ChimeraX commands (.cxc) that place a marker at each C-alpha (Angstrom):
marker #1 position -226.28,85.73,100.26 radius 0.5
marker #1 position -229.27,85.48,98.09 radius 0.5
marker #1 position -230.17,89.24,98.71 radius 0.5
marker #1 position -226.16,90.29,98.70 radius 0.5
marker #1 position -225.99,89.14,95.06 radius 0.5
marker #1 position -229.83,89.90,94.68 radius 0.5
marker #1 position -228.84,93.75,95.18 radius 0.5
marker #1 position -225.53,93.41,93.16 radius 0.5
marker #1 position -227.69,92.24,90.23 radius 0.5
marker #1 position -229.08,95.90,90.08 radius 0.5
marker #1 position -225.67,97.64,90.17 radius 0.5
marker #1 position -224.98,99.68,87.02 radius 0.5
marker #1 position -221.12,100.29,87.96 radius 0.5
marker #1 position -219.82,98.08,90.42 radius 0.5
marker #1 position -216.95,99.20,92.48 radius 0.5
marker #1 position -215.09,95.70,92.84 radius 0.5
marker #1 position -213.06,96.50,95.88 radius 0.5
marker #1 position -216.02,97.82,97.95 radius 0.5
marker #1 position -218.18,94.93,96.84 radius 0.5
marker #1 position -215.58,92.42,98.03 radius 0.5
marker #1 position -214.91,94.15,101.39 radius 0.5
marker #1 position -218.63,94.05,101.84 radius 0.5
marker #1 position -219.19,90.49,101.15 radius 0.5
marker #1 position -216.61,89.85,103.56 radius 0.5
marker #1 position -218.14,92.26,106.35 radius 0.5
marker #1 position -221.51,91.02,105.81 radius 0.5
marker #1 position -220.80,86.77,105.65 radius 0.5
marker #1 position -217.68,86.57,107.28 radius 0.5
marker #1 position -218.29,89.13,110.20 radius 0.5
marker #1 position -221.80,90.35,110.57 radius 0.5
marker #1 position -223.93,87.33,109.59 radius 0.5
marker #1 position -221.78,85.00,111.85 radius 0.5
marker #1 position -221.51,87.40,114.94 radius 0.5
marker #1 position -225.38,87.96,114.56 radius 0.5
marker #1 position -226.16,84.07,114.49 radius 0.5
marker #1 position -223.86,83.52,117.25 radius 0.5
marker #1 position -225.41,85.71,119.79 radius 0.5
marker #1 position -228.61,84.66,118.95 radius 0.5
marker #1 position -227.64,81.25,119.72 radius 0.5
marker #1 position -225.67,82.55,122.94 radius 0.5
marker #1 position -229.22,83.89,124.25 radius 0.5
marker #1 position -231.51,80.89,123.20 radius 0.5
marker #1 position -229.12,78.25,124.06 radius 0.5
marker #1 position -231.09,75.41,122.21 radius 0.5
marker #1 position -230.93,72.17,122.75 radius 0.5
marker #1 position -233.13,71.04,119.88 radius 0.5
marker #1 position -232.30,71.24,115.94 radius 0.5
marker #1 position -231.65,74.63,115.16 radius 0.5
marker #1 position -230.46,76.43,111.96 radius 0.5
marker #1 position -228.40,74.10,110.04 radius 0.5
marker #1 position -227.04,72.12,112.99 radius 0.5
marker #1 position -229.17,69.15,114.34 radius 0.5
marker #1 position -227.51,68.85,117.71 radius 0.5
marker #1 position -226.26,72.29,118.73 radius 0.5
marker #1 position -223.28,72.12,121.34 radius 0.5
marker #1 position -224.24,74.61,124.46 radius 0.5
marker #1 position -222.55,78.27,124.05 radius 0.5
marker #1 position -219.84,79.73,126.28 radius 0.5
marker #1 position -219.05,83.02,127.48 radius 0.5
marker #1 position -216.22,82.59,124.77 radius 0.5
marker #1 position -218.98,82.84,122.11 radius 0.5
marker #1 position -220.34,85.90,123.40 radius 0.5
marker #1 position -216.95,87.45,123.53 radius 0.5
marker #1 position -216.10,86.27,120.00 radius 0.5
marker #1 position -219.54,88.09,118.66 radius 0.5
marker #1 position -218.03,91.53,120.41 radius 0.5
marker #1 position -215.07,91.32,118.33 radius 0.5
marker #1 position -216.40,90.14,115.01 radius 0.5
marker #1 position -218.95,93.23,115.66 radius 0.5
marker #1 position -216.40,95.65,116.10 radius 0.5
marker #1 position -214.28,94.36,113.26 radius 0.5
marker #1 position -217.17,94.88,111.02 radius 0.5
marker #1 position -218.07,98.19,112.12 radius 0.5
marker #1 position -214.00,99.33,111.83 radius 0.5
marker #1 position -214.09,97.68,108.31 radius 0.5
marker #1 position -217.49,99.47,107.24 radius 0.5
marker #1 position -215.66,103.06,107.42 radius 0.5
marker #1 position -213.76,102.34,104.60 radius 0.5
marker #1 position -216.62,102.03,102.11 radius 0.5
marker #1 position -218.40,105.42,103.85 radius 0.5
marker #1 position -220.16,106.66,106.60 radius 0.5
marker #1 position -223.59,105.35,105.29 radius 0.5
marker #1 position -222.90,101.85,104.81 radius 0.5
marker #1 position -221.74,102.10,108.16 radius 0.5
marker #1 position -224.88,103.44,109.87 radius 0.5
marker #1 position -226.71,101.04,108.01 radius 0.5
marker #1 position -224.62,98.12,109.63 radius 0.5
marker #1 position -224.88,99.32,113.03 radius 0.5
marker #1 position -228.62,99.46,112.51 radius 0.5
marker #1 position -228.58,95.69,111.57 radius 0.5
marker #1 position -226.45,94.69,114.73 radius 0.5
marker #1 position -228.92,96.69,117.52 radius 0.5
marker #1 position -231.66,95.12,116.05 radius 0.5
marker #1 position -230.09,92.11,115.84 radius 0.5
marker #1 position -229.10,92.27,119.41 radius 0.5
marker #1 position -232.61,93.43,120.12 radius 0.5
marker #1 position -234.28,90.47,118.40 radius 0.5
marker #1 position -232.55,88.21,121.12 radius 0.5
marker #1 position -231.46,89.70,124.12 radius 0.5
marker #1 position -233.20,88.40,126.65 radius 0.5
marker #1 position -234.39,91.63,128.67 radius 0.5
marker #1 position -235.85,92.99,125.40 radius 0.5
marker #1 position -236.14,89.87,122.68 radius 0.5
marker #1 position -238.03,91.27,120.14 radius 0.5
marker #1 position -238.57,87.79,118.59 radius 0.5
marker #1 position -240.62,86.93,121.48 radius 0.5
marker #1 position -243.67,89.11,119.62 radius 0.5
marker #1 position -244.74,87.16,116.22 radius 0.5
marker #1 position -244.94,90.61,114.37 radius 0.5
marker #1 position -242.63,92.69,115.60 radius 0.5
marker #1 position -240.14,89.67,115.63 radius 0.5
marker #1 position -240.85,88.89,111.69 radius 0.5
marker #1 position -240.82,92.77,110.45 radius 0.5
marker #1 position -238.07,92.69,112.12 radius 0.5
marker #1 position -236.18,90.18,110.38 radius 0.5
marker #1 position -237.07,91.18,107.09 radius 0.5
marker #1 position -236.96,94.87,107.16 radius 0.5
marker #1 position -232.98,94.50,108.03 radius 0.5
marker #1 position -232.34,90.80,106.35 radius 0.5
marker #1 position -234.08,92.04,103.19 radius 0.5
marker #1 position -234.62,95.82,102.63 radius 0.5
marker #1 position -231.53,97.18,104.97 radius 0.5
marker #1 position -229.47,94.62,103.35 radius 0.5
marker #1 position -230.50,95.51,99.79 radius 0.5
marker #1 position -229.59,99.37,100.82 radius 0.5
marker #1 position -226.18,98.13,102.09 radius 0.5
marker #1 position -224.86,96.02,99.09 radius 0.5
marker #1 position -226.45,98.36,96.69 radius 0.5
marker #1 position -224.52,101.67,98.21 radius 0.5
marker #1 position -221.45,99.68,98.65 radius 0.5
marker #1 position -221.07,98.09,95.27 radius 0.5
marker #1 position -222.33,101.20,93.11 radius 0.5
marker #1 position -219.19,103.12,91.78 radius 0.5
marker #1 position -221.71,106.49,91.45 radius 0.5
marker #1 position -221.74,108.05,94.54 radius 0.5
marker #1 position -225.13,109.94,93.91 radius 0.5
marker #1 position -227.27,106.67,92.73 radius 0.5
marker #1 position -230.52,106.01,94.15 radius 0.5
marker #1 position -231.51,102.56,95.57 radius 0.5
marker #1 position -233.93,101.13,93.42 radius 0.5
marker #1 position -236.95,101.33,95.16 radius 0.5
marker #1 position -239.07,97.90,94.14 radius 0.5
marker #1 position -236.27,95.62,94.15 radius 0.5
marker #1 position -235.49,96.84,97.38 radius 0.5
marker #1 position -239.39,96.48,98.39 radius 0.5
marker #1 position -239.50,92.65,96.53 radius 0.5
marker #1 position -236.35,92.15,98.55 radius 0.5
marker #1 position -238.21,92.01,102.42 radius 0.5
marker #1 position -241.24,90.07,100.54 radius 0.5
marker #1 position -238.22,87.26,99.43 radius 0.5
marker #1 position -237.21,87.20,103.07 radius 0.5
marker #1 position -240.63,86.81,104.33 radius 0.5
marker #1 position -241.51,84.06,101.97 radius 0.5
marker #1 position -238.32,82.38,103.43 radius 0.5
marker #1 position -238.13,82.88,107.05 radius 0.5
marker #1 position -241.26,81.31,108.67 radius 0.5
marker #1 position -240.29,77.80,107.30 radius 0.5
marker #1 position -237.14,77.91,109.28 radius 0.5
marker #1 position -239.16,78.01,112.25 radius 0.5
marker #1 position -241.61,75.70,111.42 radius 0.5
marker #1 position -240.15,72.86,113.11 radius 0.5
marker #1 position -238.97,74.74,116.00 radius 0.5
marker #1 position -242.71,75.28,117.95 radius 0.5
marker #1 position -241.91,73.25,120.40 radius 0.5
marker #1 position -238.89,74.41,121.59 radius 0.5
marker #1 position -239.79,78.07,120.90 radius 0.5
marker #1 position -242.86,77.42,123.07 radius 0.5
marker #1 position -240.61,76.02,125.79 radius 0.5
marker #1 position -238.70,79.30,125.13 radius 0.5
marker #1 position -241.12,81.72,125.88 radius 0.5
marker #1 position -241.21,82.80,122.32 radius 0.5
marker #1 position -243.75,83.09,119.71 radius 0.5
marker #1 position -242.84,83.06,116.23 radius 0.5
marker #1 position -245.02,84.00,113.11 radius 0.5
marker #1 position -244.74,80.03,112.11 radius 0.5
marker #1 position -246.20,79.08,115.96 radius 0.5
marker #1 position -249.40,81.81,115.56 radius 0.5
marker #1 position -250.22,80.62,111.77 radius 0.5
marker #1 position -249.76,77.30,112.54 radius 0.5
marker #1 position -248.35,74.59,110.19 radius 0.5
marker #1 position -250.02,74.63,107.27 radius 0.5
marker #1 position -250.72,78.61,107.82 radius 0.5
marker #1 position -246.92,79.22,107.62 radius 0.5
marker #1 position -246.68,77.72,104.07 radius 0.5
marker #1 position -250.05,79.42,102.59 radius 0.5
marker #1 position -248.05,82.85,103.88 radius 0.5
marker #1 position -244.80,81.99,102.59 radius 0.5
marker #1 position -246.70,81.56,98.80 radius 0.5
marker #1 position -248.51,84.87,99.43 radius 0.5
marker #1 position -245.14,86.62,100.20 radius 0.5
marker #1 position -243.45,84.82,97.30 radius 0.5
marker #1 position -246.24,85.67,95.27 radius 0.5
marker #1 position -245.72,89.35,95.76 radius 0.5
marker #1 position -242.07,89.27,95.39 radius 0.5
marker #1 position -242.62,87.56,92.03 radius 0.5
marker #1 position -244.84,90.00,91.16 radius 0.5
marker #1 position -242.62,93.29,92.21 radius 0.5
marker #1 position -239.95,91.63,89.86 radius 0.5
marker #1 position -242.34,90.90,86.88 radius 0.5
marker #1 position -243.23,95.05,87.06 radius 0.5
marker #1 position -239.26,96.12,87.65 radius 0.5
marker #1 position -238.04,93.87,85.00 radius 0.5
marker #1 position -241.16,94.70,82.53 radius 0.5
marker #1 position -240.96,98.71,83.27 radius 0.5
marker #1 position -237.17,98.55,82.29 radius 0.5
marker #1 position -237.65,96.58,79.36 radius 0.5
marker #1 position -235.71,93.36,80.89 radius 0.5
marker #1 position -238.48,90.63,81.39 radius 0.5
marker #1 position -235.93,88.21,79.81 radius 0.5
marker #1 position -234.35,88.77,83.41 radius 0.5
marker #1 position -237.16,87.42,84.57 radius 0.5
marker #1 position -237.89,84.53,83.09 radius 0.5
marker #1 position -234.13,83.13,83.60 radius 0.5
marker #1 position -235.17,83.50,87.13 radius 0.5
marker #1 position -238.15,81.51,86.95 radius 0.5
marker #1 position -235.69,78.80,85.29 radius 0.5
marker #1 position -233.65,78.51,88.51 radius 0.5
marker #1 position -236.72,79.12,90.89 radius 0.5
marker #1 position -238.77,75.79,89.30 radius 0.5
marker #1 position -236.97,72.97,91.46 radius 0.5
marker #1 position -237.84,74.99,94.32 radius 0.5
marker #1 position -241.17,75.66,93.64 radius 0.5
marker #1 position -241.60,72.21,92.29 radius 0.5
marker #1 position -240.07,70.87,95.91 radius 0.5
marker #1 position -242.12,73.48,98.06 radius 0.5
marker #1 position -245.61,71.79,96.51 radius 0.5
marker #1 position -244.85,68.32,97.07 radius 0.5
marker #1 position -243.69,69.52,100.49 radius 0.5
marker #1 position -246.81,71.53,100.95 radius 0.5
marker #1 position -249.12,68.29,100.21 radius 0.5
marker #1 position -246.95,66.11,102.39 radius 0.5
marker #1 position -247.74,68.30,105.06 radius 0.5
marker #1 position -251.49,68.28,104.71 radius 0.5
marker #1 position -251.19,65.13,104.72 radius 0.5
marker #1 position -249.02,64.60,107.88 radius 0.5
marker #1 position -247.83,67.76,110.02 radius 0.5
marker #1 position -245.09,65.66,111.41 radius 0.5
marker #1 position -243.49,66.11,107.38 radius 0.5
marker #1 position -242.97,69.65,108.45 radius 0.5
marker #1 position -239.59,68.60,110.19 radius 0.5
marker #1 position -235.80,69.61,110.68 radius 0.5
marker #1 position -234.83,67.29,107.70 radius 0.5
marker #1 position -237.32,68.17,105.58 radius 0.5
marker #1 position -236.85,72.58,106.19 radius 0.5
marker #1 position -232.97,72.09,105.40 radius 0.5
marker #1 position -233.64,69.93,102.48 radius 0.5
marker #1 position -235.94,73.39,101.82 radius 0.5
marker #1 position -233.30,75.60,103.07 radius 0.5
marker #1 position -230.68,74.04,100.84 radius 0.5
marker #1 position -232.12,74.19,97.87 radius 0.5
marker #1 position -234.11,77.83,98.00 radius 0.5
marker #1 position -230.38,79.27,98.76 radius 0.5
marker #1 position -228.53,77.43,95.98 radius 0.5
marker #1 position -231.11,78.07,93.21 radius 0.5
marker #1 position -231.60,81.88,94.02 radius 0.5
marker #1 position -227.90,82.53,94.36 radius 0.5
marker #1 position -227.14,80.75,90.84 radius 0.5
marker #1 position -229.91,82.77,89.69 radius 0.5
marker #1 position -229.03,86.39,90.76 radius 0.5
marker #1 position -225.30,85.40,90.52 radius 0.5
marker #1 position -226.64,84.53,86.94 radius 0.5
marker #1 position -228.08,88.01,86.48 radius 0.5
marker #1 position -225.10,89.95,87.41 radius 0.5
marker #1 position -222.68,87.97,84.88 radius 0.5
marker #1 position -225.19,88.65,81.82 radius 0.5
marker #1 position -225.26,91.98,83.08 radius 0.5
marker #1 position -221.99,93.01,82.77 radius 0.5
marker #1 position -221.30,90.56,79.38 radius 0.5
marker #1 position -224.58,92.81,77.89 radius 0.5
marker link #1:1,2 radius 0.2
marker link #1:2,3 radius 0.2
marker link #1:3,4 radius 0.2
marker link #1:4,5 radius 0.2
marker link #1:5,6 radius 0.2
marker link #1:6,7 radius 0.2
marker link #1:7,8 radius 0.2
marker link #1:8,9 radius 0.2
marker link #1:9,10 radius 0.2
marker link #1:10,11 radius 0.2
marker link #1:11,12 radius 0.2
marker link #1:12,13 radius 0.2
marker link #1:13,14 radius 0.2
marker link #1:14,15 radius 0.2
marker link #1:15,16 radius 0.2
marker link #1:16,17 radius 0.2
marker link #1:17,18 radius 0.2
marker link #1:18,19 radius 0.2
marker link #1:19,20 radius 0.2
marker link #1:20,21 radius 0.2
marker link #1:21,22 radius 0.2
marker link #1:22,23 radius 0.2
marker link #1:23,24 radius 0.2
marker link #1:24,25 radius 0.2
marker link #1:25,26 radius 0.2
marker link #1:26,27 radius 0.2
marker link #1:27,28 radius 0.2
marker link #1:28,29 radius 0.2
marker link #1:29,30 radius 0.2
marker link #1:30,31 radius 0.2
marker link #1:31,32 radius 0.2
marker link #1:32,33 radius 0.2
marker link #1:33,34 radius 0.2
marker link #1:34,35 radius 0.2
marker link #1:35,36 radius 0.2
marker link #1:36,37 radius 0.2
marker link #1:37,38 radius 0.2
marker link #1:38,39 radius 0.2
marker link #1:39,40 radius 0.2
marker link #1:40,41 radius 0.2
marker link #1:41,42 radius 0.2
marker link #1:42,43 radius 0.2
marker link #1:43,44 radius 0.2
marker link #1:44,45 radius 0.2
marker link #1:45,46 radius 0.2
marker link #1:46,47 radius 0.2
marker link #1:47,48 radius 0.2
marker link #1:48,49 radius 0.2
marker link #1:49,50 radius 0.2
marker link #1:50,51 radius 0.2
marker link #1:51,52 radius 0.2
marker link #1:52,53 radius 0.2
marker link #1:53,54 radius 0.2
marker link #1:54,55 radius 0.2
marker link #1:55,56 radius 0.2
marker link #1:56,57 radius 0.2
marker link #1:57,58 radius 0.2
marker link #1:58,59 radius 0.2
marker link #1:59,60 radius 0.2
marker link #1:60,61 radius 0.2
marker link #1:61,62 radius 0.2
marker link #1:62,63 radius 0.2
marker link #1:63,64 radius 0.2
marker link #1:64,65 radius 0.2
marker link #1:65,66 radius 0.2
marker link #1:66,67 radius 0.2
marker link #1:67,68 radius 0.2
marker link #1:68,69 radius 0.2
marker link #1:69,70 radius 0.2
marker link #1:70,71 radius 0.2
marker link #1:71,72 radius 0.2
marker link #1:72,73 radius 0.2
marker link #1:73,74 radius 0.2
marker link #1:74,75 radius 0.2
marker link #1:75,76 radius 0.2
marker link #1:76,77 radius 0.2
marker link #1:77,78 radius 0.2
marker link #1:78,79 radius 0.2
marker link #1:79,80 radius 0.2
marker link #1:80,81 radius 0.2
marker link #1:81,82 radius 0.2
marker link #1:82,83 radius 0.2
marker link #1:83,84 radius 0.2
marker link #1:84,85 radius 0.2
marker link #1:85,86 radius 0.2
marker link #1:86,87 radius 0.2
marker link #1:87,88 radius 0.2
marker link #1:88,89 radius 0.2
marker link #1:89,90 radius 0.2
marker link #1:90,91 radius 0.2
marker link #1:91,92 radius 0.2
marker link #1:92,93 radius 0.2
marker link #1:93,94 radius 0.2
marker link #1:94,95 radius 0.2
marker link #1:95,96 radius 0.2
marker link #1:96,97 radius 0.2
marker link #1:97,98 radius 0.2
marker link #1:98,99 radius 0.2
marker link #1:99,100 radius 0.2
marker link #1:100,101 radius 0.2
marker link #1:101,102 radius 0.2
marker link #1:102,103 radius 0.2
marker link #1:103,104 radius 0.2
marker link #1:104,105 radius 0.2
marker link #1:105,106 radius 0.2
marker link #1:106,107 radius 0.2
marker link #1:107,108 radius 0.2
marker link #1:108,109 radius 0.2
marker link #1:109,110 radius 0.2
marker link #1:110,111 radius 0.2
marker link #1:111,112 radius 0.2
marker link #1:112,113 radius 0.2
marker link #1:113,114 radius 0.2
marker link #1:114,115 radius 0.2
marker link #1:115,116 radius 0.2
marker link #1:116,117 radius 0.2
marker link #1:117,118 radius 0.2
marker link #1:118,119 radius 0.2
marker link #1:119,120 radius 0.2
marker link #1:120,121 radius 0.2
marker link #1:121,122 radius 0.2
marker link #1:122,123 radius 0.2
marker link #1:123,124 radius 0.2
marker link #1:124,125 radius 0.2
marker link #1:125,126 radius 0.2
marker link #1:126,127 radius 0.2
marker link #1:127,128 radius 0.2
marker link #1:128,129 radius 0.2
marker link #1:129,130 radius 0.2
marker link #1:130,131 radius 0.2
marker link #1:131,132 radius 0.2
marker link #1:132,133 radius 0.2
marker link #1:133,134 radius 0.2
marker link #1:134,135 radius 0.2
marker link #1:135,136 radius 0.2
marker link #1:136,137 radius 0.2
marker link #1:137,138 radius 0.2
marker link #1:138,139 radius 0.2
marker link #1:139,140 radius 0.2
marker link #1:140,141 radius 0.2
marker link #1:141,142 radius 0.2
marker link #1:142,143 radius 0.2
marker link #1:143,144 radius 0.2
marker link #1:144,145 radius 0.2
marker link #1:145,146 radius 0.2
marker link #1:146,147 radius 0.2
marker link #1:147,148 radius 0.2
marker link #1:148,149 radius 0.2
marker link #1:149,150 radius 0.2
marker link #1:150,151 radius 0.2
marker link #1:151,152 radius 0.2
marker link #1:152,153 radius 0.2
marker link #1:153,154 radius 0.2
marker link #1:154,155 radius 0.2
marker link #1:155,156 radius 0.2
marker link #1:156,157 radius 0.2
marker link #1:157,158 radius 0.2
marker link #1:158,159 radius 0.2
marker link #1:159,160 radius 0.2
marker link #1:160,161 radius 0.2
marker link #1:161,162 radius 0.2
marker link #1:162,163 radius 0.2
marker link #1:163,164 radius 0.2
marker link #1:164,165 radius 0.2
marker link #1:165,166 radius 0.2
marker link #1:166,167 radius 0.2
marker link #1:167,168 radius 0.2
marker link #1:168,169 radius 0.2
marker link #1:169,170 radius 0.2
marker link #1:170,171 radius 0.2
marker link #1:171,172 radius 0.2
marker link #1:172,173 radius 0.2
marker link #1:173,174 radius 0.2
marker link #1:174,175 radius 0.2
marker link #1:175,176 radius 0.2
marker link #1:176,177 radius 0.2
marker link #1:177,178 radius 0.2
marker link #1:178,179 radius 0.2
marker link #1:179,180 radius 0.2
marker link #1:180,181 radius 0.2
marker link #1:181,182 radius 0.2
marker link #1:182,183 radius 0.2
marker link #1:183,184 radius 0.2
marker link #1:184,185 radius 0.2
marker link #1:185,186 radius 0.2
marker link #1:186,187 radius 0.2
marker link #1:187,188 radius 0.2
marker link #1:188,189 radius 0.2
marker link #1:189,190 radius 0.2
marker link #1:190,191 radius 0.2
marker link #1:191,192 radius 0.2
marker link #1:192,193 radius 0.2
marker link #1:193,194 radius 0.2
marker link #1:194,195 radius 0.2
marker link #1:195,196 radius 0.2
marker link #1:196,197 radius 0.2
marker link #1:197,198 radius 0.2
marker link #1:198,199 radius 0.2
marker link #1:199,200 radius 0.2
marker link #1:200,201 radius 0.2
marker link #1:201,202 radius 0.2
marker link #1:202,203 radius 0.2
marker link #1:203,204 radius 0.2
marker link #1:204,205 radius 0.2
marker link #1:205,206 radius 0.2
marker link #1:206,207 radius 0.2
marker link #1:207,208 radius 0.2
marker link #1:208,209 radius 0.2
marker link #1:209,210 radius 0.2
marker link #1:210,211 radius 0.2
marker link #1:211,212 radius 0.2
marker link #1:212,213 radius 0.2
marker link #1:213,214 radius 0.2
marker link #1:214,215 radius 0.2
marker link #1:215,216 radius 0.2
marker link #1:216,217 radius 0.2
marker link #1:217,218 radius 0.2
marker link #1:218,219 radius 0.2
marker link #1:219,220 radius 0.2
marker link #1:220,221 radius 0.2
marker link #1:221,222 radius 0.2
marker link #1:222,223 radius 0.2
marker link #1:223,224 radius 0.2
marker link #1:224,225 radius 0.2
marker link #1:225,226 radius 0.2
marker link #1:226,227 radius 0.2
marker link #1:227,228 radius 0.2
marker link #1:228,229 radius 0.2
marker link #1:229,230 radius 0.2
marker link #1:230,231 radius 0.2
marker link #1:231,232 radius 0.2
marker link #1:232,233 radius 0.2
marker link #1:233,234 radius 0.2
marker link #1:234,235 radius 0.2
marker link #1:235,236 radius 0.2
marker link #1:236,237 radius 0.2
marker link #1:237,238 radius 0.2
marker link #1:238,239 radius 0.2
marker link #1:239,240 radius 0.2
marker link #1:240,241 radius 0.2
marker link #1:241,242 radius 0.2
marker link #1:242,243 radius 0.2
marker link #1:243,244 radius 0.2
marker link #1:244,245 radius 0.2
marker link #1:245,246 radius 0.2
marker link #1:246,247 radius 0.2
marker link #1:247,248 radius 0.2
marker link #1:248,249 radius 0.2
marker link #1:249,250 radius 0.2
marker link #1:250,251 radius 0.2
marker link #1:251,252 radius 0.2
marker link #1:252,253 radius 0.2
marker link #1:253,254 radius 0.2
marker link #1:254,255 radius 0.2
marker link #1:255,256 radius 0.2
marker link #1:256,257 radius 0.2
marker link #1:257,258 radius 0.2
marker link #1:258,259 radius 0.2
marker link #1:259,260 radius 0.2
marker link #1:260,261 radius 0.2
marker link #1:261,262 radius 0.2
marker link #1:262,263 radius 0.2
marker link #1:263,264 radius 0.2
marker link #1:264,265 radius 0.2
marker link #1:265,266 radius 0.2
marker link #1:266,267 radius 0.2
marker link #1:267,268 radius 0.2
marker link #1:268,269 radius 0.2
view
C-alpha cells in the first residue's frame, strides 16, 4: 500500500475510477492471492508475516488463489492492456518465487531482486499508469527507482526472525546471508539511497517542501529503527517476531500517511 500511495502522489491528473479499480485489484485480489499461494507452498509452522501461529494451508486455499488471480486479470482489462501485462508479470514472478520446483526465494540475490523490482518499480509503474488520466504521460524514472530501494530497505527486515525456519526449508534469504546485524546495515543503506533519490526528485522539480514533509512522518520510523538496532547489537534475540511486527506496523502506517498527505496537498495546491 505505501508504494500505491507513493506512485499516486506523483500523478498529475488523476483518473479516479481507474485508481479505485487498481486499488481493489491490487489490495483485495493480487496481493492476497500472492500471499496465499506463498503460504500454500511454504506451509509454515512458525511465525510468518503478521501471523504468530499460522494454520496449515489446504487445497481450498490454492484454488482460492487461482480464482482471485483470474478475477484480477479480468478486471485489469478495464484499465488497459499495459496494466494487464504488468499484472501478469507480477503474478508469474510471484509464482516463480514460491513454486517448489523453481522457488526463486531459495537464492538470496535472485529472490531479493525479484521482490524489490516487482513490489517496487513494477508496482509503481502499474499504479501510475492506472491513475494517470493523460494516456501518453511517462512514468517518472527517479521515483520509480526509489520505490525499489524503499522495498529493498524494508523487505529484509521481514525475514530477520525467520532464519531458522527458512534454513529448515532449504531457503537462503538475503537476511540469512548477511546475518541479523548485516540485515540492518543493508536496510539502512537502501533507505539512505531511496531518500537521496527522493531529495533529487523533489529538488529538481522545485518541490523540496514535499521532501521535508516526508521526513516529519519518517522521524518515528527512524527513531524506532535506530533503537532496535542498538538493542539487537546488544542481544540478537531482540530481532524477533514481536519487534519485527512493531517495525512493520509503524513503518507501513507512517509511510502510508506521508504519501497520502502529499497526495492530498498536491490536489489542494
